[in-house]
MILORO-162214 format. One record per residue (C-alpha): residue number from 1; chain; x, y, z. Coordinates in steps of 0.5 Angstrom, whole numbers, plus 2048, in hexadecimal, padded with zeros to 3 digits. Example, Ala and Ser with C-alpha at 12.3 -4.5 7.8 and 13.67 -1.06 7.14 Angstrom:
2
NODE/num/chaine/xx/yy/zz
NODE/1/A/819/7F7/810
NODE/2/A/81B/7FE/80E
***
This chain:
80
NODE/num/chaine/xx/yy/zz
NODE/1/A/88A/7D8/80A
NODE/2/A/883/7D8/80C
NODE/3/A/882/7D3/806
NODE/4/A/887/7CE/809
NODE/5/A/883/7CE/810
NODE/6/A/87C/7CC/80C
NODE/7/A/87F/7C6/80A
NODE/8/A/880/7C4/812
NODE/9/A/879/7C6/814
NODE/10/A/876/7BF/813
NODE/11/A/87B/7BD/818
NODE/12/A/879/7C2/81D
NODE/13/A/872/7C2/81C
NODE/14/A/870/7BE/822
NODE/15/A/86A/7BE/827
NODE/16/A/86E/7BF/82D
NODE/17/A/875/7BE/830
NODE/18/A/873/7B7/832
NODE/19/A/873/7B5/82B
NODE/20/A/87A/7B6/82A
NODE/21/A/87C/7B1/82F
NODE/22/A/879/7AB/82A
NODE/23/A/87D/7AD/824
NODE/24/A/882/7A7/823
NODE/25/A/887/7AB/81F
NODE/26/A/88C/7AF/824
NODE/27/A/88D/7B5/820
NODE/28/A/886/7B6/81E
NODE/29/A/884/7B5/825
NODE/30/A/889/7BB/828
NODE/31/A/887/7BF/822
NODE/32/A/880/7BE/825
NODE/33/A/882/7C0/82C
NODE/34/A/886/7C6/82A
NODE/35/A/880/7C9/826
NODE/36/A/87B/7C8/82C
NODE/37/A/880/7CB/831
NODE/38/A/884/7D0/82D
NODE/39/A/88A/7CD/830
NODE/40/A/891/7CC/82C
NODE/41/A/893/7C7/831
NODE/42/A/88F/7C2/82D
NODE/43/A/892/7C4/826
NODE/44/A/899/7C2/829
NODE/45/A/896/7BB/82A
NODE/46/A/895/7BA/822
NODE/47/A/89A/7B6/81F
NODE/48/A/899/7B9/818
NODE/49/A/89D/7BF/816
NODE/50/A/898/7C2/811
NODE/51/A/892/7C0/816
NODE/52/A/895/7C3/81C
NODE/53/A/896/7CA/818
NODE/54/A/88F/7CA/816
NODE/55/A/88D/7C9/81D
NODE/56/A/892/7CE/820
NODE/57/A/88F/7D3/81B
NODE/58/A/888/7D1/81D
NODE/59/A/889/7D2/824
NODE/60/A/88C/7D9/823
NODE/61/A/887/7DB/81F
NODE/62/A/882/7D9/824
NODE/63/A/886/7DD/829
NODE/64/A/886/7E3/825
NODE/65/A/87F/7E3/824
NODE/66/A/87D/7E2/82B
NODE/67/A/883/7E8/82D
NODE/68/A/881/7ED/828
NODE/69/A/879/7EC/828
NODE/70/A/876/7F3/829
NODE/71/A/870/7F3/82E
NODE/72/A/86A/7F4/82A
NODE/73/A/867/7FB/82C
NODE/74/A/85F/7FB/82F
NODE/75/A/85B/7FE/82A
NODE/76/A/858/805/82C
NODE/77/A/851/806/82C
NODE/78/A/84F/80D/828
NODE/79/A/84D/812/82D
NODE/80/A/847/816/82C
***
């Protein structure tokens, strides 16, 4: 599954969300917007079934990563 996501990394590798607005292809534009917002609402606007499915998987992976990420514990300094 992760290999499939690497195929779409160049599409989503933009400097910021405003660059998504400059993309002419609506499918790529919505994928880009979904990659920044983490919302499946943009994925629903994609007409290609395969591309929409990839978008949904990407959004779900991002949401899971954000939800289940454990906070890093501060390092304890050794006591003397």
